[in-house]
N, C-alpha and C positions, 0 to 999 in steps of 0.2 A: 597783472604781474606774471612772469613766466615760471614754470616749475625748474626745480633743479636739473631735470632731465634734459630740459629744453635747455637750458643754458649749456649744459655738457655738449649736446650734439650741435648746437649752434657754434660753439668755439671749436669743435672739431672742423666743421665745415669752413670756418673763418683759417684754419691751418691747413688748408688743402686736402683733408679726408675726403675722399670720394666714395667709399663704401666702408660697410661694416659687416663683418661676417659673423653668423651666428644661428641659432636655433630660439625661437621666442619661447616664452613663459609667463605664469601670472605676476612674477616678482620681476619681470623684466618689462611690463606693459609700458610702464613710464617712458622707458627709453625708446622703445618700438614706436609708441604713438609720436614722440618727438622726431623720430627718423622720418616717419610717415608725412610729418608737416614739412620737414627740411627738404628743399628741392636739390640742394647740391650734394645729398647723399642718397647712395642705393643701399638697401637693406638685401645682403646676399644671403639670402635662406640656405642653409645646408641641412643635411640628413644626421649630421652627429656634430656636438661641440668639438671634438677632437679635430675633425675636418676641418671646423671653423679656424681654429687656431693654427693649425698646418697651413691652411689657406692666407691667413694673414701674414704668417712668417715667409711664404712664398713670395708673396708681394713685396715684403720689407726688404728681402733677399736681392730681388732685382732691382728694385728701385733705391736701395739704402735709405728711404725715406719711412716715417712711422706709419704702420698698419693697424688696425683696428679688429678687435674681435668681442664676443659678448656671448655670456651663458647666463641662464636663470639658476635662482639658487638650489644648493643642495647638490644633487647628481649633475645638473646641469652645468654649473661652474667647474665641479669636479673633472668631468670629462675635457675639459680644455687643458688640463695639465701635461698629459704626454706632448701636445703641439707647443704649449708653452716652453716646457723644458727643451724642446728642439730649439725654439727661437733663441732662448736665453744661451744655451751652449754654442749656437751658430753664431751669437752676437749680432743680431738683428733688432731694430727696433720695434716692438711691438706693444700696444696699450691693448690690456684685456679689462672690460667691464664685467665684474662679477656680482650678481645682485644676490641679495641675503633676504633671509626669513623677515617678517614685520619686527620692528626694532624692538617694539614693548615684550617681545616673545624671547630675544635673545638670552641664552644662558638657562632656557627652561626644557631642553631636549624636546624643542618642539619639532612637528613634523618637517622631514627634510633637513633639519639642522646640522650644520657642520661649522667648523672653525676656519673660514676661508682665509684670513690673514695668517694663521699659521701653515694650512695646506699650501700657499702659494709662496711662502718666505724663501724656500730653497732654489725655486726657479724664477725669481725676479730680482730686480735691482732696486724695485720700489713697491711696497704692498701695504696700503693703509685703508682705513674705512673711514667713510664719511658720516660723521656722528649729527651734525647739524648744518643749516643752511649757510651759517657764517663762514664756514670753511671752502665754501665752493664760491667762485671757481679757482680759487687759490691753489688747493689741492690737486685738481685737475692740472693746472701749470705746472706744477712741481713733479706730477707724474709723467707728464709728456717730457719735460725738460730731462729728468732722470733718464729716460727710455732713450731718448736722442742722444744726449751726451755720453752716457754709458754703454750704448748700443746693446741694449737689452731688454728686458721684459718689466713694464709696470702694469700692476694691478690695483684697480681701484674698486674697492668693494662699496655697494651701495644697498641698504634695504630698499625694498619696494615702496613702502610708504615714505621714506627720505625722499626718494627721487621724486615723488609725487609733490612734496611741499613745494610753497612758493620760494623763490630765490631771493636771499638778502642782497644780492650783489649781481647785477646784469653786465658787468665788465666784459667785454670782448678782448682777448689777448692773442699776440701771436709769438710762438717761439722760433727764434732763428737758431740755426746749427751754428755752433761757433768753429773756427778753424785755426787751432794752435799749432805753433810750429815747436816742435822739441827735440832738441839736439844734445847730445852727450857733452860735457865740458871740453874744452880744449885738450886739458891734460888727459882724459880718459880716451880722447881720439887718438892722441900721439901715442898712448901706450898700446892701443889696439894696431895702429898702422906698425908699429915696432915688431909686434908678435907676427903680423902677417908677412911682413917684409923679410923676416928672419926663417920662413918657412918656404920650402920647395914645392910641397904638393899642396895647394890650397883648394878645398873644395866649398862650394856654396849649396846650403839647403835653403830653399825658398818656399815659404807657405803663404797663407791668405794674405799676411801683412805686406806683401810685395804688389797689393793692388794700388795702382797708380804711381808706380815707382819702376815701371819696366825698364826705361831708358837708363836710369840711374844703377839698376843691378847688372845690366848687361855692360854697361861701362866697367864697373867694379871687375865684372868677370874677365873682362879683357885685359885689365892692368894686371890683375893676379894669375893670369893664365888659369883660370879655375872653371871646370866644369859645373854645371847647375843641374842639382837634383831637386826635384820639386816634391813636396808633400801633396797630398790628394787636394786639399784645398787651394793650393798653389798652382794648380793645372791650368786653370782657365787664365790664368794673367801672366803666365812666364813661359809657357812651353810653346806656344806659337812662333814662328819665325826667329827662333832663337838658335844662333850657330853654336851656343854653348850648352845646349839641353842635351842631358845624357839620360832622361827619363826620371822614373820615378821609383821610389824605396818603399818598403814597409810591406805589410801582408798582401797588399793588393798590388804591389809593384811588380819589378822585373828586374834581373841579374844585374843590368850596366849601371842601375841607380845605386844599388846595395854596394857595387864593387868601387865606384867612384868615392862613395864615402869611407869605405874600409881601407883604401890605399891611402888615404890623405894624411898629411902630417898636421894639418890645420883645417879646422871644420867651421865656416863662418854661416851661422844661422841667422836667417832675417824673416822676421815676423812670422815665426812657427813655434808651435808647441807639441811638435811631432811627440806621440806619446809613447813608442815602442822603443823601450831602451835597448833592446837586443840588436837593433840594427844601426846603434851608433857605434864609431870607432872606438878601439878600446885603449889607444896609446897616442891620440892626436891631441892638440891644443885646440879647445874650443872655445869661439866666441859666439855669443848670442844677442842680437838687437832686437828689441821688443819695447812698444809703447807702454806697456804695463809691467812695471818694475817687480811685481809678485809673479810673473812668469819665468823670470830668469833663474836657470838651475834647478828647474822644478824636475827635469827628465834626465838630466846628466851632469856631473860636476864640471863647472866653468873653470876655465883660464880667466876669462873676464866677461861680465856682462854689461851692457850698455842699454839705458833707457833712452828711447828716442823712436820718431818715425822713421820708416826704412828709406823713404825718399831722401829727406833731409839728412839723415846721419851718412848714407851712401854718396850725396854729394858732399859733403863735408869731410868724409874719410878719403874720397879719391886724391885730392892734391897731396896727400901725404903718403901716398904709396908709391914704391919703386916699381916701374914696370918689369914685369918676370920676362927675362929673355930665353929661358927654359921652359918649353911648353912641353915638354914630354908627358907629364902627367895628364894634361888637357887632351892631347893627341889621343893616348892610349884610351882615355875614359871615352872618347869620341868614336874611335875605331870600335871599342867593346860594344857601344851603343848601337852602332850601325850594324853590327852582326846581330845583336840581339833583337833589333827593329825587323831586321830581315825574318828573323824567326817567328815572330809574332805576326808579321805580314803572311807568312806563308800558311799559318793557322787560319787565315782569314779565307782560305780558298776552299770552296765546297766540292766535295768528291761523292761518290755514291752513299747511300744510307742516311741516316737521321740529319737533319738539319744542325750545323755547329753554331753554338751561339756566337762564336767569334765572326762567323761569315753574316750571321743577321745584323751584327753590330756594325760590321763594315758596309753593309749595304744602307742602314740607317744613316751612317755618316756620309756615304756618298749623295744620297738622295735628300737629305736635309738641307735646308736654307743656310745661307753664308751667316746669317744673324739669329740661329735657331737656338732656343733655351731647352738644354737637356736635362732632364732629372731621372737619375737612375735609382731603383730602389736598393734598400739595402740586401745584401746577400750576393750571389754571383752576377744580377746586372750591373752592380756599380764596379766589380772587377772588370767585366767587358768594356765598359765605359772606360774606365782608366787606361786600358789598353789599346783599345781600338776606335775610340772617337779622337777627330782631330780638331783642335780648338783654332779659331781664328781671332782676328782682333774684335769682332763683333758677336761671336759665339759666346754662351754662358753655359756653366756647368754648375747646378744647384741641387742639394740633397741633404739628407740627414747623416752627414759626414761625420759629426761629433757625437751626436747623442746616439745614432745608429738604430733607429727604430723602424721596423717593417711598417709597410703601407703608407709611408710618407710622402711617396714619390707623386701620386696622382693628386691628393689635396695641395701640395705645394705647388704644383703645376697648374692647378685652377687658379691660386692667388696670382701666380705670373702671367697666366693667359689673361686674366681680367684687367691686368694692368693696359695691355695691349693685345685686342682681339686680331690684328692684321700681323701680328708678328708669331711665328711659327712656335709651339710649344711642343716638345717630344718627350713621352713620358716611357722610359724603358722599365716596365714593371714585371716584378716577380709574381708568379702565379699564386704564392702564399700570400704576399703581401696585398696584392688587389682584391683576394677574396675577402682579406680582413674587415674592408670598408667598401663593399661593392655600392653602398649608397651614393657613394662620390659620382658614380657614372649617372645618376639621377640629377646630381646638383648639375653637373656639365650640361646635360639636355635643358634642365630648367632655365637657366640663365644663358643658354646657347654659346657657350664657352668652346670654340673650335680646337679644342685640344685633342692630340694625338697620342694614342696609346698603343705601345708595342708590347705584348706579354710575351715572357719567355716562359712559355710552358713547359716543364719536364716533370710534372706531376709529382714534385717533392720539394721539400726544404733543403734544397741541394746544397747551400753553403754549409749547412748543419752538418749534413752528411760528409762533407770533406773534413769538418772539424772532428767528426766522430772517427773518421778513417785515421786521422793523424795521432789521435789519441789510442788508436787500437782498439775501438769499440766497433762491434757490429752494427751496422746502419738499423735503427728501430725507431718505429714510430713517426717517421718522416714522410711517409708516401702521401699522396693527396688524391683525393677521387674529386676531379675537376668537372665541371659542367663544359660544356662548348661555349667560352668565353664569346665567341663572335657572335653566338645566338643570343647569348644575354644581352650583348650591347643592342642588337637588333630590336630585341624585345622591349627594352628602353627608349627606344627611339634615336639610337646612334647608327651611323654607318659601322656595320660590323662585319669582319671576315674571319675564317679560321684557315691556317696553312699547316699542312703536314708535308708536302712534296717541295723539293728545293726550287723546281722549275717554276713553282706558282709563287713565289716568295718576293720577287722584285715587283711583279704587276700589282699584288696586293698592297705592298708597300706604297707604290706610286697612287694607286686609287685613293688611298687613306689620305695621303699627304695633300692631294689635289682636292679632297672633298671640302665643301663649304659648310663645315660644322663640326662638331665633336665626332672622332672617329676611332675605332678599336680594331686591330689585327691582331689575332692570337696566334702564336707560332709554336708548333711541337717540337721542341729542340731536344738534343741530346742529354739525357738524363746523367750518364756516367763521365760527361767532360770533367776533366781535371783544371783545378787552378793552381798550381804550384806555386808557392811563395818563392821569392829570390834566394832566400837562404834556409836549407832544410838542415837542421840540427839532428844531432844523433837521436834525441828523443823522439821527434817527428817520424825520422826514419824506422825507428824500432816501431814506433807507434802504427805505421802501415803495415810491417811485417806482421805485427801481433793482429791487425785488423783481418789481413788475408789469412792468416791461421784460423783464427776464431769464425771467420765467415764459412771456411770449408767445414770446421767441425759443427756449424750450426745448420750444415746442409744448403748452403746459398752459395755453393761452388761457381753456379752459372753466373754470378755476379761479377765475379773476378775476371772470367772470360769476356764479359760485355765491358767490363772496365778497362782490360787491354786492349780489345778491338776498338773503342771509342778513342782511345789516347795513343794508338799507334803512331800517329805522326808526330807525338812529342816525345814518345819513349824510344824510338827506333833511330 
């Protein structure tokens, strides 16, 4: 008779799971032993459970299919939490196997005892503990189906001794993803069409929900004469080859996207939960389409909310629209975008002095494959990725864009790379983020995952410094004393290089991208490079002025000179 752990692993294999990410431990022994016996699944040993959860999230984000991670009891499964929060908030399907202390010790304050069902409840769509053999594999099937259908995290908690018990049921099941079609009612569609037909200046805000709906959204934009602004998570799905694209808005965006929304009299939100209220138009009618009704009106008061898939709703709405003959709003928005885009492109040019992060990102964009997967770290790397990476129909852009956690990019990249070792995976790593979890370099080498990591080394938590400047606070506690990351990479068995001169940059990137194995290039970039948001309010402007005054008073006037020199291209 197989053990419960063996039925779990066998059912995972039957459902196409090819790998499980994690760190072993005594309470997880039954599971890892079952994996050893199961030829169809690879145990992906990581150096930290947080890394394992992120890797599973990266795998799920790339494929859209269920991915799996595991952690031992107590601290082991607690380390999973940050990565699982990221997967949960990014809405990717992940199953976490969280082992528990011996079942007869639960509640006794035993060694390493926690309450995992309570710990994971807030970052999961399903979290239950296996108490008896009779619950399995039914509970596993419910967990997997919930993660897949709700596109979130399911946590299955098992005590180590429970996992070793003989199974009561050897049933093998398969979970098939459903494909429902959800469309607003005819009356709701008529109401939405009437609103859009009555407004002269319509702008579309597209988020991650436009995935798979590209042609339908472009058709809407054409009928409405509407510029398309994208949120960060919509960039990879709607930006490329889009004649209506006017860029991105938000803290990481740029002026043309903000202006196209500010000037409209109707905003059509498609598959987005864009969180920044200050970037919404003040006096426009706002319509929101989302597959989840609870999302509607959460960020801004709505004229109308519609529950439906973007592709189906756009297709149903299109015949009801009157094609707008007045294209002035669209033309003005596109002209503004062309001017803004030229300014951004000019910043990619490298002159004398320190390497500009925009130039580095431009080279990465040029040298990367047409189907590359990009993973920018939270902080300034994600800003440069938003503004200077160009998506194509086969490129992907994945990151901790909703949970916003440092150190996510490289482990997410490991998960993406494990899916396809022949596909180029490029991490744009911050020096602060990379240093948080350097053990992930060892994981890349151990599993020979040919990930390419480019480190933006500015010896600082530079995004935090920008936030401090905007708040009028003198930069403090943000400087980093970094090692030579290129030599660190070499020491662990990777191809590693460090670049300080602009003329050496392209060659180093080419060598790393062509290397048959994991590679890292550390690039010393300008610390004082400013990333100015598209909307500077009076409070932020005052904050910069106060920062300058306080910096001089604190005796750091040289910092202001360096700031001015570094950003003369943007400010003059």
